[in-house]
C-alpha positions as CSV (number, residue, x, y, z in Angstrom):
1,M,16.4,0.1,12.3
2,F,13.2,0.4,10.3
3,R,14.6,3.2,8.2
4,K,17.5,1.0,7.1
5,M,15.2,-1.8,6.3
6,K,12.9,0.6,4.4
7,L,15.9,1.8,2.3
8,W,16.9,-1.8,1.6
9,C,13.3,-2.7,0.5
10,A,13.0,0.4,-1.7
11,S,16.1,-0.5,-3.7
12,T,15.7,-4.3,-3.7
13,M,12.0,-4.8,-4.3
14,L,12.1,-2.7,-7.4
15,L,14.1,-5.6,-8.8
16,L,11.9,-8.4,-7.5
17,G,8.4,-9.5,-8.3
18,A,6.1,-12.5,-8.4
19,V,4.7,-12.0,-11.9
20,S,2.0,-14.1,-13.6
21,P,2.4,-14.6,-17.4
22,V,-1.3,-13.8,-17.9
23,Y,-0.6,-10.1,-17.6
24,A,1.9,-10.2,-20.5
25,E,-0.8,-11.7,-22.8
26,Q,-3.3,-9.0,-22.2
27,T,-3.9,-6.0,-24.5
28,P,-4.3,-2.4,-23.1
29,T,-7.7,-0.8,-23.8
30,P,-8.0,2.7,-25.3
31,I,-10.2,4.8,-22.9
32,E,-11.2,8.5,-22.9
33,V,-10.4,10.4,-19.7
34,Y,-10.3,13.9,-18.5
35,Y,-7.3,15.3,-16.7
36,A,-9.1,17.9,-14.6
37,P,-7.4,20.4,-12.2
38,L,-8.5,18.2,-9.2
39,Q,-7.8,19.1,-5.6
40,F,-7.9,16.4,-2.9
41,V,-8.8,17.2,0.7
42,I,-8.7,14.4,3.3
43,D,-10.0,15.6,6.7
44,N,-8.8,19.1,6.0
45,D,-5.3,18.1,4.8
46,V,-4.7,18.7,1.1
47,F,-2.8,16.2,-1.0
48,A,-1.7,15.9,-4.6
49,P,-0.5,12.8,-6.5
50,H,3.0,12.8,-8.0
51,A,3.2,14.7,-11.3
52,D,3.4,11.5,-13.3
53,Q,0.4,10.0,-11.6
54,K,-2.4,12.5,-12.0
55,G,-5.9,11.6,-11.1
56,F,-8.4,11.6,-14.0
57,I,-12.2,11.4,-14.6
58,Y,-13.5,8.4,-16.4
59,E,-17.2,8.2,-17.3
60,G,-18.1,10.6,-14.4
61,S,-16.0,8.9,-11.8
62,T,-12.7,10.2,-10.3
63,Y,-9.8,7.8,-10.4
64,V,-6.6,8.1,-8.4
65,P,-3.5,5.9,-7.8
66,L,-4.1,3.2,-5.3
67,R,-1.1,4.0,-3.1
68,F,-1.9,7.7,-3.2
69,I,-5.5,7.4,-1.9
70,S,-4.6,4.6,0.6
71,Y,-1.8,6.5,2.2
72,S,-3.7,9.8,2.2
73,L,-6.4,8.0,4.2
74,K,-3.6,6.6,6.4
75,K,-4.4,3.0,5.5
76,A,-2.1,0.1,4.8
77,V,-2.7,-1.5,1.4
78,R,-1.7,-4.7,-0.2
79,W,-2.1,-5.8,-3.9
80,D,-2.3,-9.4,-5.0
81,G,-1.5,-9.5,-8.7
82,D,-2.6,-13.2,-9.0
83,S,-6.2,-12.6,-7.8
84,Y,-6.5,-8.9,-8.6
85,T,-7.3,-8.2,-5.0
86,V,-6.7,-5.0,-3.0
87,T,-6.6,-5.4,0.7
88,V,-7.0,-2.3,2.9
89,E,-6.4,-2.4,6.7
90,E,-5.3,-0.4,9.7
91,P,-1.5,0.2,9.5
92,S,1.1,-1.3,11.7
93,A,3.8,0.8,13.2
94,T,6.1,-0.2,10.3
95,D,3.4,0.7,7.8
96,L,3.0,4.1,9.3
97,V,6.7,4.8,8.7
98,S,6.2,4.3,4.9
99,I,2.8,6.1,4.9
100,N,4.2,9.2,6.7
101,D,7.3,9.3,4.5
102,Y,5.1,9.1,1.4
103,N,2.7,11.8,2.6
104,V,5.6,14.2,3.2
105,N,5.9,14.4,-0.6
106,T,2.2,14.5,-1.4
107,K,0.8,16.9,1.2
108,I,0.2,20.4,0.0
109,H,1.0,22.8,2.8
110,S,-0.3,25.9,1.1
111,G,-3.9,24.6,1.5
112,V,-6.7,24.2,-1.0
113,S,-7.3,27.0,-3.5
114,K,-10.7,28.7,-3.2
115,Q,-10.4,30.1,-6.8
116,P,-12.6,28.7,-9.5
117,A,-10.8,25.9,-11.4
118,D,-9.4,26.8,-14.8
119,T,-11.2,24.4,-17.2
120,S,-10.5,26.3,-20.4
121,S,-8.3,23.5,-21.6
122,L,-10.3,20.6,-20.2
123,N,-10.5,18.2,-23.1
124,S,-10.8,14.4,-23.3
125,T,-7.5,12.5,-23.6
126,Q,-7.2,9.0,-24.9
127,I,-4.9,6.7,-23.0
128,E,-4.2,3.0,-23.2
129,A,-4.7,1.2,-19.9
130,Y,-5.3,-2.4,-18.7
131,K,-9.0,-2.5,-17.7
132,E,-9.5,-5.0,-14.8
133,K,-12.2,-6.2,-12.5
134,V,-10.6,-5.6,-9.1
135,N,-11.7,-7.3,-5.8
136,Y,-11.6,-5.3,-2.6
137,I,-11.2,-6.3,1.0
138,F,-11.6,-3.6,3.7
139,D,-10.6,-4.6,7.2
140,G,-11.2,-8.2,6.5
141,N,-14.6,-7.7,4.7
142,S,-15.0,-8.2,1.0
143,K,-16.9,-5.3,-0.7
144,E,-18.6,-5.6,-4.0
145,I,-18.1,-3.0,-6.7
146,G,-20.1,-2.5,-9.9
147,A,-18.9,-3.5,-13.3
148,D,-19.0,0.1,-14.3
149,L,-16.2,0.9,-11.9
150,P,-13.2,-1.2,-13.1
151,G,-9.6,-0.7,-12.0
152,F,-7.1,0.6,-14.5
153,I,-3.4,-0.3,-14.7
154,Y,-1.8,2.6,-16.4
155,E,2.0,3.2,-16.8
156,G,2.7,0.8,-14.0
157,S,0.2,2.1,-11.4
158,L,-3.2,0.8,-10.4
159,Y,-5.9,3.5,-10.5
160,V,-9.1,3.0,-8.4
161,P,-12.4,4.9,-8.1
162,L,-11.9,7.5,-5.3
163,R,-15.5,7.7,-4.1
164,F,-16.0,3.9,-3.7
165,F,-12.6,3.5,-2.0
166,S,-13.0,6.4,0.4
167,E,-16.6,5.6,1.4
168,S,-15.6,2.0,2.0
169,V,-13.3,3.2,4.8
170,G,-15.9,5.4,6.3
171,K,-15.4,8.7,4.7
172,K,-18.1,11.0,3.3
173,I,-17.3,12.4,-0.1
174,E,-18.2,15.9,-1.1
175,W,-17.6,17.5,-4.5
176,D,-17.1,21.2,-5.2
177,A,-17.7,21.7,-8.9
178,K,-16.5,25.3,-8.8
179,T,-13.0,24.6,-7.5
180,Y,-12.9,20.9,-8.7
181,T,-12.2,19.9,-5.1
182,V,-12.9,16.3,-3.8
183,S,-13.2,16.2,0.0
184,A,-13.2,13.0,2.0
185,K,-14.3,13.6,5.6
186,T,-14.6,11.3,8.6
187,Q,-18.3,10.8,9.4
188,E,-19.0,11.7,13.0
189,A,-20.8,9.1,15.0
190,P,-24.3,10.2,16.2
191,K,-24.3,11.7,19.6
192,T,-26.2,9.9,22.3
193,E,-27.6,11.3,25.5
194,V,-25.7,10.2,28.5
195,E,-27.7,9.8,31.7
196,P,-26.0,11.2,34.9
197,A,-24.4,8.5,36.9
198,K,-26.3,7.5,40.0
199,P,-24.5,7.3,43.3
200,D,-23.3,3.7,44.2
201,T,-24.7,2.7,47.5
202,T,-23.4,-0.9,47.4
203,V,-21.3,-1.8,50.4
204,T,-18.3,-3.9,49.4
205,T,-16.0,-6.0,51.5
206,P,-12.3,-5.8,50.9
207,V,-10.7,-9.0,49.5
208,V,-7.4,-9.9,51.1
209,T,-5.1,-12.0,48.9
210,G,-2.3,-14.2,50.1
211,G,1.2,-13.0,49.6
212,G,2.9,-16.3,49.1
213,G,1.8,-17.2,45.5
214,G,4.1,-15.2,43.3
215,G,2.5,-14.2,39.9
216,G,5.4,-15.4,37.8
217,G,5.5,-12.1,36.0
218,R,9.3,-12.0,35.7
219,G,11.7,-14.2,33.9
220,G,9.2,-15.3,31.2
221,S,9.9,-14.6,27.5
222,S,7.3,-13.2,25.2
223,S,6.1,-15.4,22.3
224,G,6.7,-12.4,20.1
225,G,10.4,-12.3,20.8
226,S,12.4,-9.4,22.3
227,S,14.2,-6.5,20.9
228,N,17.7,-7.5,19.9
229,P,19.7,-4.7,18.1
230,A,22.7,-6.8,17.5
231,A,20.7,-9.6,15.9
232,E,18.7,-7.1,13.8
233,A,22.0,-5.6,12.5
234,Q,23.1,-9.1,11.6
235,I,19.9,-9.9,9.7
236,E,19.9,-6.5,7.9
237,G,23.5,-7.2,6.7
238,K,22.3,-10.4,5.2
239,L,19.4,-8.7,3.5
240,L,21.8,-6.2,2.0
241,A,23.9,-9.0,0.6
242,L,20.8,-10.6,-0.8
243,E,20.0,-7.3,-2.5
244,N,23.3,-7.2,-4.2
245,S,23.0,-10.8,-5.4
246,C,19.5,-10.4,-6.7
247,R,20.3,-7.1,-8.4
248,A,23.2,-8.8,-10.3
249,E,20.9,-11.7,-11.3
250,L,18.2,-9.3,-12.6
251,Q,20.7,-7.2,-14.5
252,A,22.0,-10.3,-16.3
253,I,18.4,-11.0,-17.4
254,V,17.7,-7.4,-18.5
255,D,21.0,-7.3,-20.5
256,K,19.8,-10.3,-22.5
257,Y,16.8,-8.5,-24.0
258,D,16.0,-5.5,-26.1
259,S,12.9,-4.1,-24.5
260,K,11.6,-2.8,-27.8
261,A,11.8,-6.2,-29.5
262,I,11.2,-8.7,-26.8
263,D,9.3,-11.9,-26.1
264,G,7.7,-10.4,-23.1
265,K,6.4,-13.7,-21.8
266,T,9.9,-15.3,-21.9
267,A,11.4,-12.3,-20.1
268,I,8.8,-12.3,-17.4
269,E,9.2,-16.1,-16.9
270,E,12.9,-15.6,-16.4
271,V,12.4,-12.8,-13.9
272,K,9.7,-14.8,-12.2
273,S,12.1,-17.7,-11.7
274,M,14.8,-15.5,-10.4
275,S,12.4,-13.8,-8.1
276,A,11.3,-17.1,-6.6
277,G,14.9,-17.9,-5.7
278,C,15.3,-14.5,-4.1
279,R,12.1,-15.0,-2.1
280,S,13.3,-18.4,-0.9
281,R,16.5,-16.8,0.3
282,F,14.6,-14.0,1.9
283,D,12.4,-16.5,3.8
284,A,15.5,-18.3,5.0
285,I,16.9,-15.0,6.4
286,I,13.6,-14.3,8.2
287,S,13.6,-17.8,9.7
288,E,17.1,-17.1,11.0
289,G,15.7,-13.9,12.5
290,V,13.2,-16.0,14.4
291,S,15.9,-18.2,15.8
292,L,17.8,-15.1,16.9
293,N,14.8,-14.1,18.9
294,I,14.1,-10.9,16.9
295,S,10.6,-9.7,17.8
296,D,7.6,-10.7,15.7
297,S,6.8,-7.0,15.1
298,V,10.2,-6.3,13.5
299,L,10.0,-9.5,11.3
300,K,6.5,-8.6,10.3
301,G,7.7,-5.2,9.3
302,Y,10.4,-6.8,7.0
303,K,7.8,-9.1,5.5
304,S,5.2,-6.3,5.0
305,Q,7.5,-4.0,3.2
306,F,8.8,-7.0,1.1
307,E,5.3,-7.7,-0.1
308,Q,4.5,-4.1,-0.8
309,M,7.7,-3.5,-2.7
310,Q,6.9,-6.7,-4.7
311,T,3.8,-5.0,-5.8
312,D,5.8,-2.0,-7.0
313,A,8.2,-4.3,-8.8
314,Y,5.4,-6.1,-10.6
315,M,4.0,-2.8,-11.8
316,L,7.4,-1.8,-13.2
317,L,7.8,-5.1,-14.9
318,L,4.4,-4.9,-16.4
319,N,5.1,-1.5,-17.7
320,K,8.4,-2.6,-19.3
321,Y,7.6,-6.1,-20.6
322,G,3.8,-6.4,-20.5
323,K,2.9,-4.3,-23.5
């Protein structure tokens, strides 16, 4: 069930996005970065970003894509494009499905190379990125970050400082300058001496309870709803129909514009309006799922992936129309 929903989200939410016009009015900033041969080790597992999302070094700090570092650390992540806020938290069961699928493609099974890094061609590269002050919330707690560590939106992806991000979720960062390896390790809690348990000499009297007062443990319904495969299939069918409808609406908007000679603000406003209508219909379907007694965890999974894919959609729209 979750896999079908995930596929629906992956295709649909690339088309949908709640986009604020402010992004289209900004101008990317030229910055000098170094694309070093970086290796990333998270608790002994080796990961590498997708080829078109390489990490880079900016003014001495290593930057990596938000999704890459979050999922490598097995953390759920949300992005609020209106407030520039990244929210990191423990993943739900549904989040873990997406995280594990993503990590299948980023995990390096051959392990980390112990050979010295080849830095013969390590030169600065100028890129144009949107330089932003990003707010961070880790497990419900806001965490301040210095002005010298901005976030960068580059080619549709948000890049964040790896050390700050990893240490904020309790990892210890180590840097091997010889192999250009960044390691994030879980910090072990300090060991405490445990005193041997003393024998319990207390004499207790058994308590006898009456048998006539039934506990009422049967027959009640959970406030979270119950599993209902037939209802879930019905809702997923409506989500698929919504996908086809929204896809057609978006395609009609795209066909109106030449992306190389475009009033980006107008295009984004049209997409924003279309997206609001699709979200309204999505919410109506979810409400129907509630009435069909689909469990809260399943509905929460639908909503969670909807929000995450909206983030992806926003990044794609910014990359297409925001420059």
